[in-house]
Legacy VTK file of the C-alpha trace (Angstrom):
# vtk DataFile Version 3.0
C-alpha trace
ASCII
DATASET POLYDATA
POINTS 460 float
-37.334 -7.544 -3.768
-40.541 -6.860 -1.997
-41.416 -3.875 -0.690
-41.726 -3.022 3.482
-43.594 -0.462 5.309
-43.541 1.406 8.105
-45.653 0.254 11.226
-49.319 1.634 11.165
-49.141 1.672 15.307
-46.318 0.374 17.893
-46.573 -2.954 17.221
-47.139 -5.231 20.341
-43.911 -6.449 20.385
-42.570 -3.356 21.804
-45.369 -2.782 23.995
-44.983 -5.842 25.407
-41.369 -5.487 25.990
-41.525 -2.104 27.581
-43.941 -3.709 29.795
-41.624 -6.757 30.497
-38.851 -4.318 31.259
-40.242 -1.008 32.501
-36.732 -0.277 34.162
-34.969 0.252 30.391
-34.309 3.651 29.823
-32.412 3.901 26.154
-32.530 1.668 23.420
-29.381 1.133 20.444
-30.826 1.252 17.261
-28.062 -0.916 15.479
-27.551 -1.397 11.735
-24.483 -3.724 10.127
-22.338 -1.629 7.700
-20.485 -3.408 4.873
-17.805 -4.874 7.440
-20.168 -5.948 9.872
-19.749 -3.174 12.209
-22.919 -2.000 14.179
-23.422 1.166 14.003
-26.949 3.067 14.899
-28.480 5.460 17.407
-29.305 5.199 21.193
-32.697 6.965 22.284
-34.501 7.136 24.854
-37.143 5.347 25.574
-40.049 7.479 24.905
-38.882 7.693 21.502
-39.023 4.249 20.571
-43.104 4.260 19.576
-41.978 6.955 16.962
-39.397 4.324 15.141
-41.794 1.695 15.291
-44.153 4.530 13.351
-41.543 6.466 10.940
-38.480 4.534 11.314
-35.382 6.953 11.912
-33.051 8.556 9.540
-29.999 7.571 8.547
-27.158 8.645 5.425
-27.012 6.575 3.247
-23.361 6.490 3.168
-23.468 4.412 6.355
-22.692 1.921 3.553
-20.020 3.216 2.321
-17.855 3.392 5.353
-13.993 1.733 5.550
-12.870 -0.022 8.430
-12.366 3.270 9.920
-15.502 4.588 9.897
-14.956 7.036 6.846
-16.922 7.621 3.752
-15.411 6.424 0.051
-16.498 8.981 -1.646
-15.707 6.760 -5.074
-18.733 4.717 -3.761
-21.279 7.368 -5.028
-22.973 6.688 -1.961
-21.691 10.446 -0.001
-20.592 13.380 -1.192
-22.051 12.927 -4.661
-25.754 12.588 -3.684
-25.398 15.110 -0.778
-24.869 12.444 1.885
-28.679 11.917 1.743
-30.963 10.196 4.075
-32.593 6.825 3.866
-34.891 5.776 6.446
-34.138 3.099 8.412
-37.281 0.273 9.953
-36.967 -2.096 12.835
-36.575 -5.658 12.160
-39.400 -7.509 13.926
-38.535 -9.804 16.825
-34.875 -8.474 17.187
-35.973 -5.834 20.329
-34.113 -7.444 23.140
-32.417 -6.120 26.889
-28.588 -5.468 27.157
-27.618 -7.208 30.155
-23.855 -5.155 30.396
-25.043 -2.316 30.543
-24.878 -0.276 33.327
-27.816 1.962 32.765
-30.987 0.056 31.057
-30.742 -0.461 27.641
-33.023 -1.769 24.996
-31.533 -2.942 21.449
-32.824 -3.015 18.236
-31.882 -4.276 14.648
-32.867 -1.932 11.850
-32.650 -2.527 7.769
-32.624 0.512 5.548
-35.040 1.329 3.055
-35.575 4.067 0.001
-37.884 6.929 0.863
-40.711 5.384 -1.121
-40.490 1.914 1.585
-38.493 -0.158 -1.263
-35.227 -2.072 0.077
-32.141 0.136 0.095
-29.825 -1.767 -2.141
-26.199 -1.417 -0.745
-28.222 -2.832 3.121
-26.348 -6.034 3.302
-28.805 -7.700 5.180
-30.611 -7.051 2.060
-28.146 -7.833 -0.350
-28.564 -11.294 0.683
-32.641 -11.206 1.405
-32.495 -10.941 -2.628
-30.699 -14.192 -2.807
-32.935 -16.131 -0.428
-36.103 -15.017 -2.117
-34.361 -17.125 -5.067
-34.702 -20.157 -2.741
-38.006 -19.175 -1.779
-39.205 -19.752 -5.378
-37.618 -22.958 -5.954
-40.054 -24.133 -2.822
-36.716 -24.450 -0.607
-35.849 -22.793 3.147
-32.577 -22.263 3.849
-31.454 -24.127 7.274
-28.408 -22.333 8.582
-26.020 -22.255 11.623
-22.782 -20.489 12.160
-19.750 -21.167 14.396
-17.845 -18.292 15.216
-14.027 -18.468 16.681
-12.329 -15.236 18.604
-10.053 -14.266 21.028
-9.599 -13.139 24.749
-6.822 -10.569 24.583
-5.705 -8.166 27.191
-6.841 -4.487 27.328
-3.120 -3.406 27.254
-1.030 -3.959 24.252
2.790 -4.626 24.230
3.935 -1.952 21.735
0.567 -2.008 19.620
0.321 -5.855 19.494
-2.365 -8.344 21.323
-1.537 -10.240 23.994
-3.706 -12.691 25.739
-5.568 -11.479 29.019
-4.226 -13.051 32.925
-6.468 -15.655 33.608
-9.028 -14.841 36.758
-8.107 -17.792 38.130
-4.333 -18.250 38.043
-3.304 -15.012 36.988
-1.077 -16.337 34.435
-1.042 -15.654 30.644
-2.741 -18.970 28.541
0.087 -20.274 26.469
-1.766 -23.403 25.414
-2.280 -25.068 21.957
-4.594 -27.740 22.968
-8.287 -27.796 21.245
-11.190 -28.404 23.895
-9.236 -28.417 26.672
-11.473 -28.009 29.397
-9.509 -26.666 31.964
-8.689 -23.519 29.346
-12.497 -23.087 29.740
-12.248 -22.983 33.526
-9.600 -20.074 33.345
-12.380 -17.899 32.178
-15.524 -19.831 33.367
-17.039 -16.655 34.430
-16.856 -14.426 31.311
-18.017 -17.346 29.245
-20.873 -18.463 30.970
-21.962 -14.640 31.342
-21.261 -14.751 27.650
-23.550 -17.773 27.487
-26.475 -16.640 29.842
-26.594 -13.222 27.866
-27.290 -14.911 24.760
-30.006 -16.766 26.396
-31.614 -13.538 27.564
-31.454 -12.189 24.029
-32.800 -15.255 22.240
-29.274 -15.829 20.824
-29.402 -19.960 20.437
-25.641 -20.047 21.675
-25.256 -23.220 22.905
-22.204 -24.504 23.580
-19.010 -22.443 23.553
-15.034 -24.860 22.658
-11.863 -24.033 23.456
-9.938 -24.035 20.177
-6.148 -24.413 18.931
-4.429 -21.155 20.520
-4.221 -19.155 23.684
-7.257 -17.914 24.878
-9.020 -18.484 21.516
-12.793 -20.094 21.698
-15.755 -20.885 19.636
-19.290 -20.130 20.015
-21.467 -22.678 18.077
-25.387 -21.683 16.764
-27.872 -23.802 16.615
-29.542 -24.067 13.346
-31.870 -21.854 12.538
-34.764 -22.353 9.737
-34.030 -18.747 8.397
-30.873 -18.028 6.780
-31.076 -14.313 7.316
-31.951 -14.509 11.275
-28.949 -16.886 11.502
-26.616 -13.706 10.204
-28.858 -11.205 12.623
-27.607 -13.790 15.431
-24.145 -14.098 14.266
-23.773 -10.182 13.998
-25.493 -9.773 17.477
-23.071 -12.227 18.869
-20.278 -10.274 18.211
-21.697 -7.474 19.465
-22.125 -9.509 22.691
-19.025 -10.908 23.210
-17.104 -8.007 22.863
-19.313 -6.410 26.043
-19.412 -8.901 28.204
-15.483 -9.628 27.312
-15.133 -5.567 28.549
-17.439 -6.166 31.277
-14.818 -8.591 32.822
-11.839 -6.653 32.066
-10.999 -8.066 29.034
-11.181 -7.332 25.211
-11.787 -9.691 22.417
-10.898 -9.798 18.813
-12.300 -11.192 15.529
-9.570 -10.278 13.562
-8.558 -13.253 11.353
-5.279 -13.283 11.907
-4.396 -11.609 14.994
-1.023 -13.995 16.155
1.457 -14.955 14.210
2.025 -18.776 14.395
-1.244 -19.340 16.252
-4.516 -20.429 14.552
-6.719 -17.466 12.903
-10.329 -17.045 13.586
-13.145 -18.323 11.377
-16.367 -18.300 10.667
-17.522 -21.567 9.232
-21.539 -22.151 8.153
-23.210 -25.189 8.578
-26.165 -25.015 5.250
-29.242 -27.594 4.802
-32.278 -27.482 2.589
-35.538 -28.122 3.406
-38.424 -29.343 1.529
-41.492 -26.215 2.451
-43.746 -28.664 1.903
-42.769 -32.187 3.153
-40.422 -30.390 5.455
-37.531 -32.500 4.564
-33.887 -31.795 4.225
-33.512 -32.520 0.609
-29.375 -33.434 1.296
-30.871 -36.490 2.937
-28.893 -39.485 2.383
-27.034 -42.719 3.806
-24.445 -42.331 0.964
-24.075 -38.356 0.539
-22.692 -39.113 -3.105
-25.206 -40.218 -4.329
-27.565 -37.344 -3.285
-27.633 -35.169 -6.521
-29.168 -32.101 -5.156
-26.418 -32.527 -2.417
-23.607 -32.900 -5.433
-25.051 -30.002 -7.873
-24.865 -27.686 -4.632
-21.397 -28.063 -3.834
-20.766 -28.554 -7.034
-22.173 -24.689 -7.881
-20.395 -23.399 -4.428
-16.866 -24.505 -5.631
-17.142 -23.273 -9.037
-18.646 -19.435 -7.831
-15.609 -19.872 -4.733
-12.757 -18.048 -5.844
-14.958 -15.261 -6.841
-16.700 -15.197 -3.328
-13.536 -15.027 -1.272
-13.936 -10.966 -1.248
-16.942 -11.361 0.421
-15.588 -14.618 2.513
-12.170 -12.997 3.200
-12.923 -8.544 2.898
-9.225 -7.653 4.426
-6.173 -7.681 3.804
-5.351 -9.307 6.899
-7.929 -12.112 6.489
-5.412 -13.763 3.593
-3.064 -14.481 7.080
-4.922 -16.727 8.254
-4.332 -19.636 5.223
-2.300 -22.358 6.088
-2.222 -26.771 6.483
-1.223 -26.345 9.616
-4.334 -23.712 10.731
-6.761 -25.868 8.999
-8.234 -23.442 6.629
-8.813 -24.655 2.844
-6.816 -22.910 0.186
-8.322 -25.086 -2.387
-12.211 -25.368 -4.231
-12.281 -28.729 -2.294
-15.150 -31.333 -0.882
-15.037 -34.468 0.867
-17.291 -36.639 3.422
-16.112 -35.924 6.950
-12.925 -34.555 6.132
-11.758 -31.218 7.882
-8.895 -30.147 5.576
-11.274 -29.264 2.898
-13.279 -26.504 1.765
-16.744 -28.187 1.865
-17.053 -30.701 4.269
-20.365 -33.074 4.589
-20.720 -34.093 7.900
-22.636 -38.124 8.166
-23.599 -38.584 11.164
-27.145 -39.533 10.261
-28.895 -39.594 6.687
-31.151 -36.596 7.663
-28.303 -34.795 9.221
-26.422 -34.208 6.197
-25.531 -30.875 5.144
-22.366 -28.662 4.057
-20.306 -26.930 5.660
-18.504 -23.971 4.411
-15.220 -23.945 6.163
-13.106 -20.900 4.508
-14.723 -17.344 5.757
-12.287 -15.640 8.350
-14.527 -14.474 11.630
-14.171 -10.471 10.788
-16.444 -10.947 7.157
-19.852 -9.747 7.239
-22.516 -12.809 7.597
-24.717 -11.563 5.323
-22.671 -11.043 2.420
-20.937 -14.341 2.685
-23.982 -15.735 3.359
-25.365 -14.358 0.000
-22.309 -15.390 -1.467
-22.647 -19.325 -0.536
-26.325 -19.435 -1.373
-25.747 -17.870 -4.524
-23.306 -20.713 -5.323
-25.397 -23.181 -3.966
-28.541 -21.846 -5.928
-26.187 -22.008 -9.019
-25.064 -25.082 -8.615
-28.802 -26.562 -7.735
-30.528 -24.795 -11.088
-27.411 -26.020 -13.631
-26.944 -29.296 -12.315
-23.107 -28.823 -11.710
-20.839 -32.075 -10.556
-18.157 -31.031 -8.098
-15.669 -33.982 -9.180
-14.742 -37.097 -6.422
-14.729 -36.183 -3.001
-11.304 -35.721 -1.525
-9.790 -38.695 0.836
-7.621 -37.843 3.369
-4.582 -34.691 3.251
-5.835 -32.375 0.604
-2.855 -30.322 1.462
-0.708 -32.714 0.066
-3.387 -33.530 -2.918
-4.139 -30.326 -4.382
-2.146 -26.826 -5.379
-3.229 -23.243 -3.262
-5.587 -22.150 -6.148
-7.805 -19.764 -4.602
-6.919 -16.004 -4.460
-3.918 -15.830 -1.338
-4.677 -11.270 -1.651
-7.022 -9.523 -1.423
-6.662 -7.458 -4.782
-6.691 -10.894 -6.856
-9.687 -11.633 -4.725
-11.708 -8.371 -5.868
-10.943 -8.925 -9.688
-12.252 -12.012 -9.123
-15.712 -11.079 -7.848
-15.396 -8.050 -10.182
-15.543 -10.344 -13.321
-17.570 -12.771 -12.146
-20.671 -12.926 -14.444
-22.628 -15.814 -11.774
-21.931 -13.358 -8.780
-23.153 -10.822 -10.893
-26.364 -12.177 -11.405
-27.160 -13.166 -7.901
-25.829 -9.809 -6.464
-26.890 -6.246 -7.540
-23.351 -5.172 -10.043
-24.069 -1.872 -8.146
-23.302 -3.486 -4.741
-20.379 -5.269 -6.257
-18.833 -1.669 -7.395
-19.933 -0.128 -3.834
-18.086 -3.298 -2.250
-15.028 -3.165 -4.509
-14.604 0.598 -4.123
-14.768 0.670 -0.644
-11.772 -2.331 -0.319
-9.429 -0.739 -3.163
-9.988 2.537 -1.135
-8.251 0.154 1.927
-6.239 -1.268 0.432
-4.234 1.329 -1.450
-4.143 3.282 2.143
-2.566 -0.396 3.331
-0.229 -0.288 0.521
1.107 2.926 0.963
1.833 2.163 4.769
5.247 1.825 5.641
5.347 -1.491 8.728
7.819 -2.021 11.377
9.615 -4.670 10.124
10.400 -2.623 6.216
12.065 -0.554 8.988
14.104 -3.317 10.796
14.898 -4.721 7.239
15.643 -1.494 5.042
16.242 1.913 7.256
20.483 0.580 8.190
21.149 -2.109 6.009
20.529 -0.631 2.428
LINES 1 461
460 0 1 2 3 4 5 6 7 8 9 10 11 12 13 14 15 16 17 18 19 20 21 22 23 24 25 26 27 28 29 30 31 32 33 34 35 36 37 38 39 40 41 42 43 44 45 46 47 48 49 50 51 52 53 54 55 56 57 58 59 60 61 62 63 64 65 66 67 68 69 70 71 72 73 74 75 76 77 78 79 80 81 82 83 84 85 86 87 88 89 90 91 92 93 94 95 96 97 98 99 100 101 102 103 104 105 106 107 108 109 110 111 112 113 114 115 116 117 118 119 120 121 122 123 124 125 126 127 128 129 130 131 132 133 134 135 136 137 138 139 140 141 142 143 144 145 146 147 148 149 150 151 152 153 154 155 156 157 158 159 160 161 162 163 164 165 166 167 168 169 170 171 172 173 174 175 176 177 178 179 180 181 182 183 184 185 186 187 188 189 190 191 192 193 194 195 196 197 198 199 200 201 202 203 204 205 206 207 208 209 210 211 212 213 214 215 216 217 218 219 220 221 222 223 224 225 226 227 228 229 230 231 232 233 234 235 236 237 238 239 240 241 242 243 244 245 246 247 248 249 250 251 252 253 254 255 256 257 258 259 260 261 262 263 264 265 266 267 268 269 270 271 272 273 274 275 276 277 278 279 280 281 282 283 284 285 286 287 288 289 290 291 292 293 294 295 296 297 298 299 300 301 302 303 304 305 306 307 308 309 310 311 312 313 314 315 316 317 318 319 320 321 322 323 324 325 326 327 328 329 330 331 332 333 334 335 336 337 338 339 340 341 342 343 344 345 346 347 348 349 350 351 352 353 354 355 356 357 358 359 360 361 362 363 364 365 366 367 368 369 370 371 372 373 374 375 376 377 378 379 380 381 382 383 384 385 386 387 388 389 390 391 392 393 394 395 396 397 398 399 400 401 402 403 404 405 406 407 408 409 410 411 412 413 414 415 416 417 418 419 420 421 422 423 424 425 426 427 428 429 430 431 432 433 434 435 436 437 438 439 440 441 442 443 444 445 446 447 448 449 450 451 452 453 454 455 456 457 458 459
């Protein structure tokens, strides 16, 4: 990884922004933790220049937090190091206005470094950067775009469980499971349109919202960018934007992988192509994708590493409830041309737009870690010329048995034991990730569910 030093003086970016937004009073300094949860500090406007000059201090244990925000001490990043600080620097190009705030507020993404300026190994953004650098060495640029699914939900739950929000137009709770239904978009048009407009104001390239196949479930499409890390930045910021805009409209939103039994889960699909740095040409370009060596080898590597990647793609206990043939969630390493029943779909609308659509991850995944795992597989496949086998035609669920890990514990074992992923992602980081997730899993397994009481309390 390359060393990053603090800015010598407040950047022109900061000066131009503050001049354009003289009303801004506060700035939120944001950093994404292991779970993709945005954390940080809020500062006054007058202190922003110090952030650009010297950075800010945050404890290294920020990257050892479980989903409840508690430090997992077995990571070694908490009391073992005195809960010591590291330094966080601004990420250029991420200073933007927060249109949902009542008091004029801006936001700025940060990334963590050691005190000497070198990247901090446990920052997921830096985990991804170390993988991206391997593509730089091959003379390749990564082009990527996310599709993010979410539910709008009522701010009032029923016995702790979510329910669809009442339509601002009809006053009714939606029941429709009809995908792409325009009328359902109309029911929440003000909220959804405000999301797109807020994204535009923040330069987040969200270009469409579609109705998904469950009540009040939607998908936002991000336009492709020629920077894998920036694509992940956009995904993280978009989730924060959606949560806040929904709240402004007296609704909540959720990216939980499976919030409703019997309904579709929330997925996080990503489209990836590779561009030759010299020519700018997509190396997957082909009228006959099956004959493109680079595409086949990239797919082969991703499929080979897919079982070991599952803990990054599906990082929570709830993640594995999303899988099922009726919900178009692949459960075996597979690929196909224009086939939505497989793990890796290759859209073939035009020769120069050939790409890999990865369809396995849930919306609860950390985009940086998800992307790092997928790109590790692609690089592994390219450099070792791994063949993926024949593409699947027709319904893959009827042809292939489930073979991917179907629970978090098995997924963590696959990750921990993977020789390939341990070459691309620091084993020290994998140790931290596994420790955090095993801690969450242990807490989950000692809890007693309502269903257990219903089944056993008076019957055994």
